[in-house]
C-alpha positions in Angstrom: -37.7 10.1 6.3 -38.8 11.3 9.8 -37.0 14.3 11.1 -34.9 13.5 14.1 -35.8 16.1 16.8 -32.4 15.6 18.6 -30.5 16.5 15.4 -32.9 19.4 14.9 -32.2 20.7 18.4 -28.4 20.4 17.7 -28.8 22.2 14.4 -30.8 25.1 16.0 -28.1 25.6 18.6 -25.4 25.9 16.0 -27.6 28.0 13.7 -28.4 30.5 16.4 -24.8 30.8 17.6 -23.0 30.3 14.3 -20.3 28.6 16.2 -19.8 24.9 16.8 -17.7 25.3 19.9 -20.2 27.5 21.8 -23.1 25.4 20.6 -21.4 22.2 21.8 -20.8 23.8 25.2 -24.4 24.8 25.5 -25.6 21.3 24.6 -23.0 19.6 26.9 -21.7 17.4 24.1 -18.3 17.1 22.5 -17.7 19.3 19.4 -16.8 16.4 17.1 -20.0 14.6 18.1 -22.0 17.7 17.3 -20.4 18.1 13.9 -21.2 14.4 13.1 -24.9 15.0 14.1 -25.1 18.1 11.8 -23.6 16.2 8.9 -26.0 13.3 9.5 -29.0 15.8 9.4 -27.7 17.2 6.2 -27.6 13.7 4.7 -31.1 13.0 6.0 -32.4 16.1 4.3 -30.2 15.8 1.2 -28.9 19.4 1.3 -26.2 21.4 3.0 -27.5 23.5 5.9 -24.3 25.3 6.9 -21.2 26.5 5.2 -18.0 26.2 7.0 -14.8 28.1 6.0 -12.0 30.2 7.4 -14.5 33.1 8.0 -16.7 30.9 10.3 -20.1 29.3 10.0 -23.0 30.6 7.9 -26.5 29.3 7.0 -27.4 28.2 3.5 -30.9 29.1 2.2 -32.0 25.7 3.2 -30.5 26.2 6.7 -32.3 29.5 7.1 -35.6 27.9 6.2 -35.0 25.0 8.6 -34.2 27.4 11.4 -37.4 29.3 10.8 -39.4 26.1 11.0 -37.4 24.5 13.9 -38.6 26.9 16.6 -42.3 26.0 16.5 -41.5 22.3 16.0 -39.1 22.0 18.9 -41.5 24.0 21.1 -44.3 21.8 20.2 -42.3 18.7 21.1 -41.5 20.3 24.5 -45.1 21.1 25.0 -46.1 17.5 24.4 -43.8 16.3 27.1 -45.1 19.0 29.5 -48.8 18.0 28.8 -48.0 14.3 29.3 -46.3 15.1 32.6 -49.3 17.1 33.7 -51.8 14.4 32.6 -49.8 11.7 34.5 -50.5 13.6 37.7 -54.2 13.0 37.2 -57.1 15.4 36.4 -57.8 17.5 33.4 -56.6 21.1 33.2 -56.6 23.9 30.7 -54.2 26.8 31.1 -55.6 30.0 29.5 -53.3 33.0 29.0 -54.6 36.6 28.6 -53.1 40.0 27.8 -53.6 42.9 30.1 -57.1 44.4 30.0 -58.8 41.3 28.4 -61.6 39.8 30.5 -61.8 36.0 30.2 -64.6 35.3 32.7 -67.4 35.0 30.2 -65.6 32.5 28.0 -64.4 30.4 31.0 -68.0 30.3 32.4 -69.5 29.2 29.1 -66.7 26.6 28.6 -67.4 25.2 32.1 -71.0 24.4 31.2 -69.7 21.8 28.7 -66.6 20.7 30.6 -67.4 20.9 34.4 -64.6 18.3 34.9 -61.9 20.5 33.5 -60.0 22.8 35.8 -59.4 26.2 34.0 -56.3 28.1 35.2 -55.6 31.6 33.9 -52.3 33.5 33.6 -51.5 37.0 32.5 -48.9 37.2 29.7 -47.0 40.0 28.1 -46.6 40.8 24.4 -43.1 39.4 24.0 -44.2 36.1 25.7 -47.5 35.3 24.1 -46.3 33.2 21.1 -43.4 31.6 23.1 -45.6 30.5 26.0 -48.2 29.0 23.7 -45.6 27.1 21.7 -43.6 25.7 24.7 -46.8 24.5 26.4 -46.9 26.7 29.4 -50.3 27.8 28.3 -52.8 25.9 26.1 -54.8 28.7 24.6 -54.5 32.5 25.0 -56.3 35.8 24.4 -53.7 37.7 22.5 -53.3 41.2 21.0 -51.9 41.6 17.5 -49.2 41.6 16.3 -48.1 38.1 17.1 -45.8 35.7 15.2 -48.3 33.3 13.9 -45.8 30.6 12.9 -47.0 27.3 14.5 -50.3 28.9 15.8 -53.9 29.1 14.8 -55.2 32.6 15.4 -58.9 33.5 15.4 -60.0 37.2 15.6 -62.5 38.0 18.4 -63.0 41.8 18.4 -61.4 45.2 17.8 -60.9 47.6 20.7 -60.5 51.4 20.4 -57.3 53.0 21.8 -56.8 55.8 24.2 -53.9 58.2 24.7 -52.2 57.9 28.1 -51.2 61.4 29.3 -49.7 62.9 32.4 -52.4 64.4 34.6 -51.0 67.9 34.0 -50.7 67.5 30.2 -52.1 70.3 28.0 -54.6 67.9 26.5 -55.8 66.2 29.7 -59.5 66.5 30.2 -60.4 66.7 26.5 -63.3 64.7 25.3 -61.1 63.3 22.5 -58.0 64.2 20.6 -56.3 63.3 17.3 -53.0 61.8 16.4 -52.0 65.2 15.0 -52.6 66.8 18.4 -49.7 64.8 19.7 -47.1 65.3 17.0 -43.6 65.7 18.4 -44.5 64.3 21.8 -41.9 61.9 23.3 -43.4 58.4 23.4 -43.2 55.6 26.0 -43.1 52.5 23.9 -45.3 49.7 25.2 -45.6 46.1 24.0 -49.4 46.3 24.2 -49.5 48.9 21.4 -48.3 49.4 17.9 -48.9 53.2 17.5 -48.8 54.8 14.1 -47.3 57.9 15.8 -43.6 57.3 15.7 -41.1 59.7 17.4 -37.5 60.2 16.7 -35.7 56.8 17.0 -33.7 58.1 20.0 -36.8 59.4 21.8 -38.9 57.7 24.5 -38.7 54.8 26.9 -39.3 51.1 26.4 -41.9 49.8 28.9 -42.9 46.2 29.5 -46.5 46.0 30.5 -49.2 48.5 31.5 -47.9 49.2 35.0 -44.5 50.3 33.8 -46.1 52.4 31.1 -48.2 54.3 33.6 -45.2 54.9 35.8 -43.2 56.4 33.0 -46.1 58.5 31.8 -46.8 59.7 35.3 -43.2 60.8 35.7 -43.5 63.0 32.6 -41.2 60.9 30.4 -43.6 60.8 27.5 -47.1 59.8 26.4 -48.3 56.4 25.4 -51.3 54.5 23.9 -53.3 51.6 25.3 -56.4 49.7 24.5 -59.6 51.2 25.9 -59.9 48.5 28.5 -57.0 50.1 30.4 -59.4 52.8 31.5 -61.4 50.1 33.3 -58.8 47.9 34.7 -55.9 50.3 35.4 -55.8 53.7 37.2 -53.1 56.0 38.4 -53.6 59.3 40.2 -51.0 61.0 38.0 -52.3 59.7 34.7 -55.3 60.5 32.5 -56.8 58.7 29.5 -58.2 60.5 26.5 -59.9 58.8 23.5 -58.1 59.0 20.2 -60.5 57.7 17.5 -58.1 58.0 14.5 -55.7 55.5 15.8 -56.0 51.9 14.4 -58.0 49.8 16.9 -56.3 47.1 18.9 -57.2 43.6 17.5 -57.9 40.9 20.1 -57.6 37.3 19.0 -57.6 33.8 20.5 -54.6 31.6 19.7 -53.5 28.1 20.3 -50.7 25.9 18.8 -51.6 24.2 15.6 -50.1 21.0 17.0 -52.5 21.3 20.0 -55.7 19.9 18.5 -58.3 18.5 20.9 -62.0 18.7 21.5 -61.3 20.6 24.7 -59.3 23.4 23.0 -61.9 23.5 20.1 -64.7 24.0 22.6 -62.8 26.8 24.3 -62.5 28.5 20.9 -66.2 28.1 20.5 -66.9 29.6 23.9 -64.5 32.5 23.4 -66.1 33.4 20.0 -69.6 33.1 21.4 -68.8 35.5 24.2 -66.6 37.9 22.3 -69.1 40.7 22.4 -69.4 40.4 26.2 -65.7 40.4 26.5 -65.3 43.4 24.3 -67.9 45.4 26.3 -65.9 44.8 29.5 -63.4 47.3 28.2 -66.2 49.9 27.9 -66.4 51.9 31.1 -70.1 52.8 30.8 -71.0 49.1 30.2 -68.8 48.0 33.1 -70.7 50.4 35.4 -74.0 48.9 34.2 -72.7 45.3 34.8 -71.4 46.2 38.2 
């Protein structure tokens, strides 16, 4: 039996709120109608998805599994509608997302040689948006940094990028040729979505920053240190911040990602272009190479 997307959307609302009344209000339908739709979905699937008792609503094992799978499926359906709407306006367009510090020009140029009729738009994305924006159709393909929730996505590795420590200009280690993780033990840390540092401070220490610009401002203000991919030294500067290589940190992994439901020769050709130009893209994060290219 085909899965009814409307029932699935109703189920996801109840499962996320664990409350029929609040879910019905969000969906703008009557609560009895919502209850009937959930029971019909359970009958379609042949298993209970929710338990209902005096303590409230809870997910069964089957319900938890369905909720895990529902997000990418509903996002994919939304993306189909978005792409159809765009196509109806005429013209062919590919929206390419990219994380801070990743140069996309080489891949776009190579792709354009095979698809001169396709308009390529680019949009910068943040770490907490990269999977969501791919699945809901706002972007078609993206240069992402790991980790990423790969559910509903195909992810192809491109290259690894060394990391640098981000220090206030007056820091005791500023100006060093390179440092180690041990050199920074005990330092307060500015948490950044672009990094997953192995150096972890006390849980109550540090600031949470969203994006490179916020990170640099916190570090410049002396609120802590941080870590970024090496490309930050090329694309971002701040008079009160210095970068120092830290070779013993795990490199940052850059990948290309697209929804598994988004299969087309156009997207496949962009994957090919990105993989063919991965070395050039990686070297754009190398300051010395960037000077030579300039």
